C-alpha positions, -999 to 999 in steps of 0.1 A, spaced: 563 -51 -487 583 -27 -463 593 -42 -426 592 -13 -401 606 -14 -370 607 6 -336 632 -3 -314 625 8 -279 641 2 -245 612 -20 -235 594 -31 -267 600 -36 -305 572 -27 -323 571 -37 -358 546 -35 -389 543 -48 -426 535 -18 -448 527 -21 -485 544 1 -511 512 23 -511 517 31 -473 487 5 -462 492 -13 -429 491 -49 -436 500 -64 -402 517 -55 -369 531 -69 -336 553 -64 -306 587 -80 -296 599 -79 -259 632 -60 -260 646 -82 -229 637 -115 -250 651 -109 -284 682 -132 -281 652 -159 -277 629 -146 -303 619 -165 -336 616 -150 -368 580 -138 -373 567 -158 -403 552 -127 -418 586 -109 -420 592 -132 -452 569 -109 -471 595 -81 -469 616 -66 -497 632 -41 -473 637 -33 -435 635 2 -423 643 10 -386 642 35 -358 664 25 -329 667 44 -295 675 12 -279 711 10 -285 739 -13 -302 731 -44 -282 693 -45 -291 703 -35 -330 729 -69 -328 702 -89 -315 676 -77 -342 704 -84 -370 708 -121 -355 671 -125 -357 666 -107 -392 695 -128 -406 677 -153 -427 658 -126 -444 689 -116 -465 681 -79 -462 701 -49 -452 687 -29 -423 682 8 -432 686 27 -399 670 60 -399 686 90 -389 669 127 -375 675 157 -402 667 192 -402 640 191 -423 615 167 -436 596 182 -468 582 214 -454 585 204 -417 616 222 -399 635 207 -370 644 235 -345 663 209 -321 696 220 -309 714 203 -317 694 184 -341 712 151 -335 700 149 -298 666 141 -308 657 107 -307 649 91 -336 613 79 -327 602 112 -319 613 123 -351 592 96 -369 562 107 -347 566 145 -357 571 136 -394 538 117 -392 520 138 -371 529 169 -395 519 147 -424 485 141 -407 480 180 -403 485 185 -440 455 162 -448 432 171 -423 412 200 -407 432 199 -376 447 233 -383 485 240 -383 496 229 -347 495 200 -326 510 182 -296 524 149 -304 524 130 -271 540 96 -266 532 77 -235 558 49 -232 586 45 -207 591 83 -209 560 106 -217 574 130 -245 552 160 -253 564 175 -287 552 207 -304 544 215 -340 536 249 -351 535 263 -384 553 236 -401 583 236 -375 589 215 -346 597 240 -319 604 216 -290 591 196 -262 590 179 -230 605 146 -216 588 132 -187 594 99 -168 564 78 -177 540 61 -154 558 30 -149 591 47 -142 575 70 -119 555 46 -99 584 21 -98 606 49 -84 580 56 -57 577 20 -48 616 16 -46 623 50 -25 589 54 -4 581 17 6 595 -16 14 596 -38 -16 610 -68 6 577 -88 1 580 -86 -38 600 -100 -63 599 -73 -88 589 -36 -85 562 -46 -111 542 -64 -83 542 -35 -58 508 -22 -50 521 11 -62 526 -2 -97 501 -28 -102 471 -17 -80 469 22 -77 437 39 -84 432 75 -97 409 97 -69 408 136 -66 414 132 -32 431 100 -26 430 86 11 455 58 13 492 60 0 490 38 -31 461 58 -44 480 90 -38 512 79 -55 494 67 -85 470 97 -88 500 122 -82 516 104 -108 488 106 -136 480 146 -124 518 153 -129 517 139 -163 485 153 -172 494 188 -156 526 189 -180 502 180 -210 478 209 -200 506 234 -194 521 226 -231 487 228 -247 482 262 -229 516 274 -242 511 264 -275 475 278 -280 490 311 -265 519 310 -291 498 301 -324 462 314 -315 453 286 -335 432 251 -332 453 225 -316 450 186 -312 467 161 -291 479 133 -311 487 103 -285 507 71 -290 525 47 -268 513 20 -244 498 42 -221 476 63 -244 444 52 -234 454 63 -195 463 98 -208 434 101 -234 408 92 -206 421 122 -184 425 148 -216 387 140 -222 377 149 -190 396 182 -192 380 190 -228 415 190 -244 409 177 -280 430 143 -287 431 115 -312 449 81 -305 475 73 -335 487 40 -319 511 36 -351 525 70 -353 562 62 -352 558 34 -377 542 56 -400 570 80 -393 593 53 -402 576 44 -434 576 84 -446 612 88 -436 623 56 -453 601 63 -487 618 99 -488 655 84 -484 649 56 -511 636 84 -535 668 107 -530 
């Protein structure tokens, strides 16, 4: 059984995957509370640990401490220039986050076994919104945009007094905003502006990719805010599929490849 860990800035997502690539169970650890986290009992089934870490050295050390009772080395995955027939056109390759590369690898693998065409947008709606494009077996590039929480927190901090709130997450802009076509109050105006900006970025990349490939395109969504993005894509009639374990699936594929070499 392989223990897969996607160590992000806000959350550490994990899954146990069988050697045949079947998801057995999964969960989330709060990155801010790793120093007090207990080893989940399911982890005892693991015979290897494969990790994609974009959170840095401190998070790695905390995870190492938590995982030490397993007595297993942690294999940290690295971005490469190629995975099978998928070429990585990022420049330089090392600047691409390993979580993005894992998601791209899993998305490309999905394209090989489905009727979704030869192009897709890989969208991760987390702390940042990433919109990455695959066309004809090549990752051609993508966007990084501040995500919903980052944008609403910035607006709460800069545009409105937060003296009454102990944290930015309690501010109405972050916690109570509603999407409207023509918002008639400041809270909804901020929330709607954030959502519209993100959907607009996706629409534009979708149009660029369609013009470039002249082929059918699908958006593969993951991340904590995927459902919010999906609802808007449905209204815009942009094809999408929510893939909540896209990064973890990519970790499995890259880890398996590294062990076979």
